[in-house]
N, C-alpha and C positions, 0 to 999 in steps of 0.2 A: 664682867664685874658682877658683884653679888647683889647689891640693892637696886641699882639702876642700870639701864642698857649702856653698852659701850658707846662712846661718842657723846654722852650727855654733857651739855655745856652749862646747865643751870639746874639746881635742885634744892630742896629744903632739907635741913638737918633738924630732926625732931627728937623729943624725949616724951615718953608717955608718963603722965603723972600717976597712973594707976599701977602699972607693972614695972616702970623704970627703964624700959627698953629704949635704947637710942638707935635711930635708923635714918636712912636717906629715903626721900620720896620725890617723885617728879613734880608733885604739887609744891606750891609755896604759900599756901593759905596759912593764917595764924594758928588755926586749930583743925586737926583732922582725926579720923578714926585710926587707932593703932592696929596694925595688921596682926600682931600677936594676940591682942585682946579680942579682935574680931574672929580669929580662928577658933578661939575657945568658946565663943557664943553658940549656944544651942539653938539652931534655927528650926529644928523639928519639934513641933508642938502637937499635943493631943487635943481632943475635942473640948476639954475643960480648961485648957491653958491659954495664956495670953502671950503673944510674941513679945519678947523683950526688945525694947528699942535700942538701936545702935548708939553707943556713946562716943562722942568725940573727946578723947582724952589726951591726944598727943599735941603738944605745943611746939611751935616753931622756935628753935634756938637761933638759927641763922640761915641765911641763904648762901649757898656755895656756888660761886660763879667761876667759869673757865674750866675747860675740859681736864686740864692737868690737876687742878685742885679737887674736882669731883672724883677723879680717879684715885688720888691719894687718900681722900676721906673714906671712900668706899673700901679701899684695901685695909685701912686702919680699923674701921668698924667691923669688918668681916673676919679679922684675925681670931677673935675669940670663938667664932662659930665654925670657921673652916680650918683653923690651925695652920694657916698659910705661912708663907715665908716672910719673916719680919726683918730680914737683914737690910732692907732698903731704908728703914727708918733712921 
């Protein structure tokens, strides 16, 4: 699978309020750090710079339970990124 490992039985479905990305994560907390926004964060600082704190901007939309539902949601969300086969929908 694209977002979570195969065989995952429970995961969180999140939307980032900053960049609008929707994704699955193994966590089910109410708010977490968006992986896309975190990847853009510059962690290399110079001697006169201050490290920018990580922002938790992704809010939980719902908790997906059951291996079958997690697999379907992962495939659906990954279509835009991977260009996968959408005939199963």
